[in-house]
C-alpha positions in Angstrom: 0.1 -0.2 0.0 2.7 2.5 0.9 4.5 1.6 -2.3 1.6 2.6 -4.2 1.0 5.8 -2.5 4.8 6.7 -2.9 4.6 5.9 -6.7 1.6 7.9 -7.2 3.3 10.8 -5.3 6.2 10.6 -7.5 4.1 10.7 -10.7 1.8 13.6 -9.5 5.1 15.8 -8.5 6.6 15.1 -11.9 3.5 16.0 -13.7 3.1 19.1 -11.7 6.4 20.1 -12.7 5.7 19.5 -16.3 2.5 21.5 -16.1 4.0 24.6 -14.4 6.7 25.0 -17.4 5.6 27.7 -20.0 6.2 28.2 -23.6 6.8 31.8 -24.7 6.5 32.6 -28.5 8.8 35.0 -30.3 8.5 35.9 -33.9 11.2 36.5 -36.4 9.9 39.4 -38.5 11.4 41.5 -41.4 9.3 44.5 -40.2 7.7 45.1 -36.7 7.0 47.7 -34.0 10.6 48.5 -33.5 11.6 48.9 -37.2 13.1 46.4 -39.6 14.9 42.8 -38.8 13.5 42.2 -35.3 12.4 39.9 -32.7 8.9 40.4 -31.4 8.8 40.7 -28.5 12.6 41.8 -28.0 12.5 41.1 -24.5 11.1 38.3 -22.6 11.2 37.0 -18.8 10.8 33.5 -18.3 11.5 31.1 -15.3 14.2 28.6 -15.5 12.8 25.4 -17.2 10.5 27.3 -19.5 10.8 27.1 -23.2 11.1 29.9 -26.0 9.7 29.0 -29.4 11.0 31.0 -32.0 8.7 31.3 -34.8 9.9 32.1 -38.4 7.1 34.3 -39.3 9.1 35.8 -42.2 11.7 34.0 -44.3 15.4 34.4 -44.0 15.8 34.4 -40.1 17.3 32.1 -37.5 17.5 32.3 -33.7 20.9 31.6 -32.1 22.7 32.5 -28.6 25.1 35.1 -29.0 28.6 33.8 -28.0 29.7 35.1 -24.6 26.1 36.5 -23.7 24.5 33.5 -22.1 24.9 32.6 -18.3 27.7 30.4 -17.0 26.9 26.7 -17.5 24.0 27.5 -20.1 24.1 25.5 -23.5 24.5 27.7 -26.7 21.9 27.0 -29.2 21.5 27.7 -33.0 18.4 27.4 -35.2 18.6 26.9 -38.9 17.4 29.5 -41.3 13.7 29.6 -42.1 13.0 27.0 -39.5 11.2 27.2 -35.9 13.3 26.5 -32.8 12.3 25.7 -29.4 14.8 26.2 -26.6 14.4 25.1 -22.9 16.6 27.4 -20.9 17.5 25.9 -17.6 20.0 28.3 -16.3 19.1 31.4 -14.6 20.5 34.6 -16.0 20.5 36.7 -19.3 20.5 35.2 -22.6 21.4 37.4 -25.8 19.9 36.0 -29.0 20.7 36.8 -32.5 19.5 36.4 -36.0 22.8 35.7 -37.6 22.0 36.8 -41.2 20.7 40.2 -39.8 23.0 40.5 -36.7 24.7 43.7 -38.0 21.2 45.2 -38.9 20.5 44.9 -35.3 18.3 41.7 -35.2 18.8 40.9 -31.5 16.8 40.2 -28.5 17.2 39.4 -24.6 15.8 36.7 -22.4 15.9 36.9 -18.6 15.5 33.8 -17.0 14.5 34.0 -13.4 13.1 36.8 -11.5 16.6 37.8 -10.0 18.3 38.1 -13.4 20.8 40.8 -13.8 22.9 42.1 -16.4 26.4 41.0 -15.9 28.9 44.0 -15.6 30.8 43.2 -18.8 27.8 42.0 -20.9 27.8 44.7 -23.6 31.7 44.9 -23.9 33.2 43.1 -26.8 32.5 43.3 -30.6 28.8 44.1 -31.1 27.5 45.8 -34.4 26.3 49.2 -33.3 22.8 48.8 -34.1 22.6 45.4 -32.3 24.2 47.0 -29.2 21.8 49.7 -29.2 19.0 47.4 -29.4 20.4 45.0 -26.7 20.7 48.3 -24.4 17.1 49.3 -25.0 15.9 45.6 -24.5 18.0 45.3 -21.1 16.3 48.4 -19.8 13.4 46.1 -19.1 15.2 44.4 -16.3 
């Protein structure tokens, strides 16, 4: 009897954890509210374990993490051009995301995983195209 109750509790807890994870959709667009070559929204806050689904609303885009702009211990990701990608982000922190073909045009976004996610001190240092840096600064103002 105890074994059955224990097994039922383990299953219930596993299902409850899966039920609390959310999926947030982000569109990759040629033109949006913030101009051309954008992710909409350009900033999302999720909880660790949530999934971000990048939707190829317009052709010619992908979503991938920006090297050096993901939390320590997080896995980098890269989607293919013209394809949707779903990424489950487990590590808390700030994730920089770009569309590789349109990075120089400023097609970037920011994901904050966790309520306490803060921008690292050197986050925007390094080689960033000027338009991408400006959009990342704007996105990070939502923290």
